[in-house]
Short mmCIF file of the C-alpha atoms (twelve columns), coordinates in Angstrom:
data_MODEL
# 
_entry.id   MODEL 
# 
loop_
_atom_site.group_PDB 
_atom_site.id 
_atom_site.type_symbol 
_atom_site.label_atom_id 
_atom_site.label_alt_id 
_atom_site.label_comp_id 
_atom_site.label_asym_id 
_atom_site.label_seq_id 
_atom_site.Cartn_x 
_atom_site.Cartn_y 
_atom_site.Cartn_z 
_atom_site.pdbx_PDB_model_num 
ATOM 1   C CA . MET A 1   -0.006  -0.002  0.025  1 
ATOM 2   C CA . LYS A 2   1.463   3.381   -0.999 1 
ATOM 3   C CA . THR A 3   1.854   6.113   1.590  1 
ATOM 4   C CA . LYS A 4   2.724   9.788   1.369  1 
ATOM 5   C CA . GLN A 5   4.616   11.783  3.987  1 
ATOM 6   C CA . LEU A 6   2.639   14.895  5.030  1 
ATOM 7   C CA . GLY A 7   4.329   16.737  7.847  1 
ATOM 8   C CA . GLY A 8   4.579   14.248  10.744 1 
ATOM 9   C CA . LEU A 9   1.765   12.152  9.336  1 
ATOM 10  C CA . CYS A 10  1.860   9.136   7.105  1 
ATOM 11  C CA . VAL A 11  -1.221  9.265   4.819  1 
ATOM 12  C CA . LEU A 12  -2.377  6.229   2.827  1 
ATOM 13  C CA . SER A 13  -2.795  7.053   -0.860 1 
ATOM 14  C CA . SER A 14  -6.514  7.447   -1.618 1 
ATOM 15  C CA . SER A 15  -6.092  5.600   -4.864 1 
ATOM 16  C CA . GLN A 16  -4.907  2.574   -2.871 1 
ATOM 17  C CA . SER A 17  -7.567  2.895   -0.218 1 
ATOM 18  C CA . LEU A 18  -9.676  -0.212  0.338  1 
ATOM 19  C CA . TRP A 19  -12.619 1.938   1.253  1 
ATOM 20  C CA . ASN A 20  -12.517 4.200   -1.775 1 
ATOM 21  C CA . LYS A 21  -15.896 4.145   -3.523 1 
ATOM 22  C CA . MET A 22  -17.166 1.033   -1.702 1 
ATOM 23  C CA . LYS A 23  -20.682 0.473   -0.486 1 
ATOM 24  C CA . ILE A 24  -20.940 -1.565  2.711  1 
ATOM 25  C CA . LEU A 25  -23.971 -3.313  4.148  1 
ATOM 26  C CA . ALA A 26  -24.201 -3.649  7.916  1 
ATOM 27  C CA . VAL A 27  -26.248 -6.259  9.757  1 
ATOM 28  C CA . ASP A 28  -27.689 -6.042  13.270 1 
ATOM 29  C CA . HIS A 29  -28.645 -9.717  13.764 1 
ATOM 30  C CA . GLY A 30  -31.387 -10.313 16.320 1 
ATOM 31  C CA . GLU A 31  -33.561 -13.264 17.361 1 
ATOM 32  C CA . LYS A 32  -36.733 -11.835 15.736 1 
ATOM 33  C CA . ARG A 33  -35.496 -9.239  13.307 1 
ATOM 34  C CA . ILE A 34  -32.411 -8.319  11.299 1 
ATOM 35  C CA . GLY A 35  -31.621 -4.604  10.900 1 
ATOM 36  C CA . LEU A 36  -29.805 -3.511  7.825  1 
ATOM 37  C CA . ALA A 37  -27.964 -0.295  7.003  1 
ATOM 38  C CA . ILE A 38  -25.956 0.751   3.889  1 
ATOM 39  C CA . SER A 39  -23.143 3.147   3.401  1 
ATOM 40  C CA . ASP A 40  -22.893 5.705   0.635  1 
ATOM 41  C CA . SER A 41  -20.486 4.856   -2.205 1 
ATOM 42  C CA . THR A 42  -17.681 6.856   -0.592 1 
ATOM 43  C CA . GLY A 43  -17.834 4.777   2.594  1 
ATOM 44  C CA . THR A 44  -18.442 7.864   4.688  1 
ATOM 45  C CA . ILE A 45  -22.097 7.942   5.753  1 
ATOM 46  C CA . ALA A 46  -24.245 5.081   7.063  1 
ATOM 47  C CA . SER A 47  -27.990 5.151   6.546  1 
ATOM 48  C CA . PRO A 48  -30.714 2.792   7.808  1 
ATOM 49  C CA . LEU A 49  -31.931 0.504   5.033  1 
ATOM 50  C CA . LYS A 50  -34.603 -1.923  6.271  1 
ATOM 51  C CA . VAL A 51  -35.633 -4.565  8.702  1 
ATOM 52  C CA . VAL A 52  -35.946 -8.238  7.701  1 
ATOM 53  C CA . GLU A 53  -38.120 -10.517 9.804  1 
ATOM 54  C CA . HIS A 54  -36.273 -13.613 11.039 1 
ATOM 55  C CA . ILE A 55  -37.396 -16.899 9.350  1 
ATOM 56  C CA . SER A 56  -34.454 -19.311 9.548  1 
ATOM 57  C CA . ARG A 57  -30.732 -18.864 9.463  1 
ATOM 58  C CA . ALA A 58  -30.404 -20.169 5.889  1 
ATOM 59  C CA . LEU A 59  -33.317 -18.162 4.511  1 
ATOM 60  C CA . ASP A 60  -32.207 -15.045 6.371  1 
ATOM 61  C CA . ALA A 61  -28.727 -15.425 4.958  1 
ATOM 62  C CA . ALA A 62  -30.012 -15.809 1.413  1 
ATOM 63  C CA . GLN A 63  -32.234 -12.736 1.863  1 
ATOM 64  C CA . VAL A 64  -29.437 -10.573 3.234  1 
ATOM 65  C CA . ALA A 65  -27.076 -11.787 0.418  1 
ATOM 66  C CA . ALA A 66  -29.688 -10.782 -2.152 1 
ATOM 67  C CA . ILE A 67  -30.177 -7.372  -0.552 1 
ATOM 68  C CA . ALA A 68  -26.421 -6.823  -0.483 1 
ATOM 69  C CA . ALA A 69  -26.203 -7.664  -4.196 1 
ATOM 70  C CA . GLU A 70  -29.232 -5.394  -4.994 1 
ATOM 71  C CA . ASN A 71  -27.524 -2.519  -3.239 1 
ATOM 72  C CA . SER A 72  -24.151 -3.175  -4.914 1 
ATOM 73  C CA . ALA A 73  -22.464 -3.756  -1.513 1 
ATOM 74  C CA . GLU A 74  -18.885 -4.859  -1.732 1 
ATOM 75  C CA . ARG A 75  -18.498 -5.824  1.942  1 
ATOM 76  C CA . ILE A 76  -20.930 -7.029  4.620  1 
ATOM 77  C CA . VAL A 77  -20.306 -6.103  8.247  1 
ATOM 78  C CA . ILE A 78  -22.117 -8.014  11.020 1 
ATOM 79  C CA . GLY A 79  -22.374 -6.672  14.493 1 
ATOM 80  C CA . GLN A 80  -21.185 -9.018  17.216 1 
ATOM 81  C CA . SER A 81  -21.669 -8.440  20.943 1 
ATOM 82  C CA . PHE A 82  -19.248 -9.439  23.673 1 
ATOM 83  C CA . ASP A 83  -19.415 -10.139 27.436 1 
ATOM 84  C CA . GLU A 84  -17.414 -8.251  30.062 1 
ATOM 85  C CA . GLU A 85  -14.419 -10.574 29.542 1 
ATOM 86  C CA . GLY A 86  -14.289 -9.865  25.795 1 
ATOM 87  C CA . HIS A 87  -15.762 -13.195 24.639 1 
ATOM 88  C CA . PRO A 88  -18.774 -13.336 22.324 1 
ATOM 89  C CA . ASN A 89  -21.979 -13.626 24.385 1 
ATOM 90  C CA . LEU A 90  -25.038 -15.670 23.294 1 
ATOM 91  C CA . ALA A 91  -26.154 -13.025 20.796 1 
ATOM 92  C CA . GLY A 92  -22.580 -12.665 19.534 1 
ATOM 93  C CA . ARG A 93  -22.290 -16.383 18.927 1 
ATOM 94  C CA . ARG A 94  -25.614 -16.374 17.045 1 
ATOM 95  C CA . ALA A 95  -24.314 -13.519 14.875 1 
ATOM 96  C CA . ALA A 96  -21.147 -15.492 14.147 1 
ATOM 97  C CA . ARG A 97  -23.211 -18.542 13.092 1 
ATOM 98  C CA . PHE A 98  -25.267 -16.239 10.889 1 
ATOM 99  C CA . ALA A 99  -22.091 -14.826 9.380  1 
ATOM 100 C CA . GLU A 100 -20.947 -18.397 8.501  1 
ATOM 101 C CA . ALA A 101 -24.280 -19.144 6.857  1 
ATOM 102 C CA . LEU A 102 -24.112 -15.876 4.934  1 
ATOM 103 C CA . LYS A 103 -20.625 -16.707 3.647  1 
ATOM 104 C CA . THR A 104 -22.153 -19.752 1.920  1 
ATOM 105 C CA . GLN A 105 -24.712 -17.537 0.115  1 
ATOM 106 C CA . THR A 106 -22.442 -14.828 -1.315 1 
ATOM 107 C CA . GLN A 107 -18.981 -14.021 -2.647 1 
ATOM 108 C CA . ILE A 108 -19.123 -10.635 -0.888 1 
ATOM 109 C CA . PRO A 109 -16.559 -10.532 1.959  1 
ATOM 110 C CA . VAL A 110 -18.210 -10.822 5.419  1 
ATOM 111 C CA . GLU A 111 -16.612 -9.259  8.451  1 
ATOM 112 C CA . MET A 112 -17.611 -9.262  12.153 1 
ATOM 113 C CA . TRP A 113 -17.576 -5.866  13.991 1 
ATOM 114 C CA . ASP A 114 -17.969 -5.099  17.689 1 
ATOM 115 C CA . GLU A 115 -21.521 -3.814  18.136 1 
ATOM 116 C CA . SER A 116 -21.241 -2.885  21.784 1 
ATOM 117 C CA . LEU A 117 -23.990 -0.564  22.800 1 
ATOM 118 C CA . SER A 118 -25.347 -0.085  19.255 1 
ATOM 119 C CA . THR A 119 -28.983 -0.536  20.381 1 
ATOM 120 C CA . HIS A 120 -28.388 1.694   23.394 1 
ATOM 121 C CA . ASP A 121 -26.772 4.317   21.143 1 
ATOM 122 C CA . ALA A 122 -29.732 4.090   18.675 1 
ATOM 123 C CA . ARG A 123 -32.208 4.645   21.509 1 
ATOM 124 C CA . ALA A 124 -30.174 7.637   22.839 1 
ATOM 125 C CA . ALA A 125 -30.041 9.163   19.323 1 
ATOM 126 C CA . ARG A 126 -33.824 8.934   19.014 1 
ATOM 127 C CA . ILE A 127 -34.185 10.682  22.383 1 
ATOM 128 C CA . GLU A 128 -31.729 13.366  21.327 1 
ATOM 129 C CA . LEU A 129 -33.681 13.951  18.146 1 
ATOM 130 C CA . GLY A 130 -36.779 14.602  20.209 1 
ATOM 131 C CA . VAL A 131 -38.729 11.539  19.141 1 
ATOM 132 C CA . SER A 132 -41.696 11.095  21.479 1 
ATOM 133 C CA . ARG A 133 -41.668 8.201   24.006 1 
ATOM 134 C CA . LYS A 134 -44.538 6.519   22.175 1 
ATOM 135 C CA . LYS A 135 -42.740 6.583   18.846 1 
ATOM 136 C CA . ARG A 136 -39.434 5.570   20.537 1 
ATOM 137 C CA . SER A 137 -40.934 2.334   21.735 1 
ATOM 138 C CA . GLY A 138 -40.672 0.744   18.267 1 
ATOM 139 C CA . HIS A 139 -37.911 -1.454  16.918 1 
ATOM 140 C CA . LEU A 140 -34.419 -0.059  16.712 1 
ATOM 141 C CA . ASP A 141 -32.916 -2.728  14.451 1 
ATOM 142 C CA . GLU A 142 -32.113 -0.637  11.364 1 
ATOM 143 C CA . LEU A 143 -30.890 2.242   13.526 1 
ATOM 144 C CA . ALA A 144 -28.602 -0.173  15.486 1 
ATOM 145 C CA . ALA A 145 -27.296 -1.455  12.130 1 
ATOM 146 C CA . GLN A 146 -26.645 2.185   11.177 1 
ATOM 147 C CA . MET A 147 -24.705 2.737   14.418 1 
ATOM 148 C CA . ILE A 148 -22.629 -0.423  13.764 1 
ATOM 149 C CA . LEU A 149 -21.860 0.719   10.225 1 
ATOM 150 C CA . GLN A 150 -21.018 4.278   11.169 1 
ATOM 151 C CA . SER A 151 -18.653 2.993   13.899 1 
ATOM 152 C CA . TYR A 152 -17.019 0.718   11.299 1 
ATOM 153 C CA . LEU A 153 -16.708 3.501   8.748  1 
ATOM 154 C CA . ASP A 154 -15.288 5.974   11.260 1 
ATOM 155 C CA . ALA A 155 -12.706 3.482   12.592 1 
ATOM 156 C CA . HIS A 156 -11.490 2.648   9.100  1 
ATOM 157 C CA . ARG A 157 -11.417 6.290   7.991  1 
ATOM 158 C CA . GLN A 158 -9.327  7.153   11.069 1 
ATOM 159 C CA . SER A 159 -6.967  4.277   10.427 1 
ATOM 160 C CA . LYS A 160 -6.075  5.826   7.059  1 
ATOM 161 C CA . ILE A 161 -4.001  8.469   8.787  1 
ATOM 162 C CA . VAL A 162 -1.355  7.104   10.987 1 
ATOM 163 C CA . ASN A 163 0.467   9.428   13.375 1 
ATOM 164 C CA . ARG A 164 4.209   8.822   12.875 1 
ATOM 165 C CA . LYS A 165 6.314   9.683   15.858 1 
ATOM 166 C CA . SER A 166 9.648   11.339  14.975 1 
# 
């Protein structure tokens, strides 16, 4: 990967950037519903996409693979939750099994991403936006997927610039 020296920073060449002009689909896998979010083509902004009702792991994987293809996604990121000791909890293990099923349905790369507090953050965002308590009581799946994806995008955008100590 090519880098350029810019002052005390090492900057990855944008032409070599993995994230340059790549749409990414994020998945918040739940027991009853699967929230989906999609990035813009620059890999900068995450937007909620839709919610898929859970049927079975294989059918859910096929449906998510089809949605990823329809939206020209070049990567799929699946949120995974962890316990206090840093091991995948029950929901995180379910998400990992779903990721394995999804890999059999698509050639699009599938990656796990820490989803810690994504549902909590989605709920807090709705409160901050002034959404009434009654309207907030709905499902947060696609907003949680958006939070997962935005976290992923932000982390990868920040990793493009590496502070080089002199």
